[in-house]
C-alpha positions as CSV (number, residue, x, y, z in Angstrom):
1,M,-38.1,32.7,-5.4
2,F,-37.1,29.5,-3.6
3,E,-39.8,27.5,-1.8
4,P,-39.0,26.7,1.8
5,G,-36.9,23.6,2.0
6,D,-35.5,23.8,-1.6
7,E,-32.0,24.4,-0.2
8,S,-32.4,23.7,3.4
9,T,-30.6,20.3,3.6
10,E,-29.6,19.6,7.2
11,L,-25.9,19.6,8.1
12,P,-24.3,16.5,9.5
13,H,-24.0,16.6,13.3
14,Y,-20.3,17.4,13.8
15,D,-18.8,16.4,17.1
16,R,-17.7,19.2,19.5
17,Q,-14.0,18.9,18.7
18,S,-14.6,19.1,15.0
19,V,-16.7,22.3,15.4
20,L,-14.0,23.9,17.5
21,V,-11.2,23.0,15.0
22,M,-13.3,24.3,12.1
23,T,-14.0,27.5,14.0
24,I,-10.4,28.1,14.9
25,L,-9.2,27.5,11.4
26,A,-11.8,29.8,9.9
27,E,-11.1,32.6,12.3
28,V,-7.3,32.3,12.0
29,F,-7.7,32.5,8.2
30,V,-9.8,35.7,8.5
31,L,-7.2,37.2,10.9
32,L,-4.4,36.1,8.5
33,I,-6.0,37.8,5.6
34,A,-6.5,40.9,7.7
35,S,-2.9,40.9,8.8
36,I,-1.6,40.6,5.2
37,W,-3.9,43.4,4.1
38,I,-2.7,45.6,7.0
39,Y,0.9,44.9,6.1
40,F,0.7,45.7,2.4
41,A,-1.7,48.5,2.7
42,Q,0.2,50.0,5.7
43,I,-3.0,50.3,7.7
44,D,-2.5,51.6,11.2
45,L,-5.3,50.3,13.5
46,R,-3.6,51.5,16.7
47,P,-5.8,54.7,17.0
48,L,-8.9,52.5,17.0
49,I,-7.6,50.2,19.7
50,T,-8.9,52.0,22.8
51,F,-10.8,50.7,25.8
52,N,-12.8,52.7,28.3
53,M,-16.2,52.8,30.0
54,K,-17.9,54.3,27.0
55,V,-16.5,51.6,24.7
56,C,-17.6,48.9,27.2
57,F,-21.1,50.4,27.6
58,F,-21.7,50.8,23.8
59,G,-20.4,47.4,23.1
60,I,-22.5,45.6,25.7
61,A,-25.6,47.7,24.8
62,G,-25.2,47.0,21.1
63,G,-24.7,43.3,21.8
64,L,-27.8,43.1,24.0
65,L,-29.9,45.0,21.5
66,V,-29.0,42.6,18.7
67,T,-29.5,39.6,21.0
68,I,-33.0,40.8,21.9
69,L,-33.9,41.2,18.3
70,N,-32.4,37.8,17.5
71,L,-34.6,36.2,20.1
72,A,-37.7,38.0,18.7
73,I,-36.9,36.8,15.2
74,W,-36.4,33.3,16.4
75,K,-39.7,33.3,18.2
76,L,-41.5,34.8,15.1
77,A,-39.8,32.2,12.9
78,D,-41.0,29.4,15.2
79,K,-44.5,30.6,15.3
80,Y,-45.2,31.9,11.8
81,S,-42.8,30.0,9.5
82,A,-45.7,28.1,7.8
83,Q,-47.2,31.4,6.6
84,N,-44.0,33.4,5.7
85,Y,-41.2,32.4,3.4
86,L,-38.6,34.7,5.1
87,L,-39.4,33.3,8.5
88,A,-39.4,29.7,7.1
89,S,-35.9,30.4,5.9
90,M,-34.8,31.6,9.3
91,K,-36.4,28.6,11.0
92,D,-34.6,26.2,8.7
93,L,-31.4,28.0,9.3
94,I,-31.8,27.5,13.1
95,D,-33.0,23.9,12.9
96,K,-30.8,22.6,10.1
97,Q,-27.6,24.7,10.1
98,M,-27.0,26.3,13.5
99,L,-28.3,23.5,15.9
100,P,-26.2,20.7,14.3
101,L,-23.1,22.8,14.6
102,M,-23.5,24.7,17.9
103,G,-26.2,22.9,19.9
104,H,-23.9,20.4,21.6
105,L,-21.1,22.8,22.6
106,N,-20.5,23.5,26.3
107,F,-20.4,26.8,28.1
108,I,-16.6,27.3,27.9
109,D,-16.8,26.6,24.2
110,S,-19.3,29.4,23.8
111,I,-17.0,31.9,25.5
112,F,-14.0,30.8,23.4
113,I,-15.9,31.0,20.1
114,A,-17.5,34.3,21.0
115,L,-14.1,35.9,21.9
116,V,-12.3,34.5,18.9
117,S,-14.9,35.4,16.4
118,G,-15.5,38.9,17.9
119,L,-11.7,39.7,17.6
120,S,-10.9,38.3,14.2
121,E,-14.0,39.3,12.3
122,E,-14.1,42.8,13.7
123,V,-10.4,43.4,12.9
124,F,-11.2,42.3,9.3
125,F,-14.6,43.8,8.6
126,R,-14.6,47.0,10.7
127,G,-10.8,47.5,11.0
128,V,-9.5,46.7,7.6
129,L,-12.4,46.4,5.1
130,Q,-14.3,49.5,6.4
131,S,-11.2,51.6,6.4
132,Q,-10.3,50.7,2.8
133,C,-13.8,50.3,1.2
134,G,-16.2,52.2,3.4
135,I,-19.1,51.3,5.7
136,V,-21.7,50.0,3.3
137,P,-19.4,47.7,1.3
138,S,-17.9,46.3,4.6
139,A,-21.5,45.7,6.0
140,C,-22.5,44.0,2.7
141,A,-19.4,41.8,2.8
142,F,-20.2,40.9,6.4
143,G,-23.7,39.9,5.3
144,L,-22.4,37.8,2.5
145,A,-20.0,36.1,4.9
146,H,-23.1,34.9,6.8
147,L,-24.8,33.4,3.7
148,P,-24.3,29.6,3.7
149,R,-26.6,29.2,0.7
150,I,-29.0,31.4,-1.3
151,Y,-32.0,30.0,0.5
152,Y,-30.9,31.7,3.7
153,F,-30.5,35.2,2.2
154,P,-32.9,36.7,4.9
155,Y,-30.2,35.9,7.5
156,A,-27.5,37.5,5.3
157,L,-29.7,40.6,5.0
158,W,-30.1,40.7,8.8
159,A,-26.3,40.2,9.2
160,T,-25.8,43.2,6.9
161,Y,-27.9,45.4,9.2
162,V,-25.9,44.1,12.1
163,G,-22.7,45.0,10.3
164,L,-24.1,48.6,9.9
165,L,-24.7,48.7,13.7
166,M,-21.1,47.6,14.3
167,S,-19.9,50.4,12.1
168,F,-22.0,52.8,14.1
169,L,-20.3,51.6,17.3
170,V,-16.9,52.4,15.8
171,S,-18.1,55.9,14.8
172,A,-19.7,56.5,18.2
173,T,-16.7,55.4,20.3
174,D,-13.7,55.8,17.9
175,S,-12.8,52.3,18.9
176,I,-12.9,48.9,17.3
177,C,-13.2,47.4,20.7
178,A,-16.9,48.4,20.9
179,P,-18.0,46.2,18.0
180,M,-15.7,43.4,19.2
181,I,-17.5,43.4,22.6
182,A,-20.9,43.5,20.9
183,H,-20.0,40.8,18.5
184,A,-18.8,38.6,21.3
185,V,-22.0,39.2,23.3
186,I,-24.2,38.3,20.4
187,N,-22.3,35.1,19.6
188,F,-22.1,34.1,23.2
189,A,-25.8,34.5,23.7
190,S,-26.7,32.8,20.4
191,I,-24.7,29.7,21.1
192,N,-26.1,29.4,24.6
193,V,-29.7,29.7,23.3
194,L,-28.9,26.9,20.8
195,R,-27.4,24.9,23.7
196,I,-30.7,25.3,25.7
197,I,-32.8,24.3,22.7
198,H,-30.6,21.3,22.0
199,K,-30.7,20.1,25.6
200,R,-34.5,20.5,25.8
201,R,-35.1,18.5,22.6
202,S,-32.7,15.8,23.7
203,A,-34.5,15.5,27.0
204,E,-37.8,15.3,25.1
205,G,-36.4,12.6,22.9
206,Q,-36.7,14.8,19.8
207,K,-34.1,15.0,17.1
208,P,-32.1,18.2,18.0
209,G,-32.1,19.5,14.4
210,T,-35.8,19.4,13.8
211,G,-39.0,20.8,15.1
212,A,-40.0,24.0,16.8
213,T,-37.6,26.4,18.4
214,G,-39.8,27.7,21.1
215,S,-42.5,26.5,23.5
């Protein structure tokens, strides 16, 4: 078992433009892989591309549920990281990985990244991978895609459970648009929470990538 801090090296503080470019390239790559897979496997996603009030409700509700749980986890990680390895890992992820990347983005950036990631990742994981490999493998792959390094495996485990929720949304609505909405809501909220933390620490004269995540 890794001790907290063993693999928690802080990322460099990329500027806003670099983060946006990296995000676009990553999401375009995911969408390209999905498109190639769709073409050669002759996958028809059209029956899953439906939008109605039920889809909208389930998508927003699922996104808000995960957002609330995220905030609870962040609070627990801030308060009890010294006593718990798993929470220490989550706290380091926030302080040393997420904040340096996302903390200095603006509101419009958060909308853009939320929409792009929600579209491309759900097309790949729930549209293509789930249809070809099943719910559990696609959820596990989704979790592994959120594993920057082994020290942060608690976050990857949490992302796996979120992936299972996204699969439930597809089953409940017969639409891939529901997890797209949920995914976008989650990312939009997460980025804006990081923005608030970054601004607060900057105002306090504290290095944005270190210290507590809550008051």
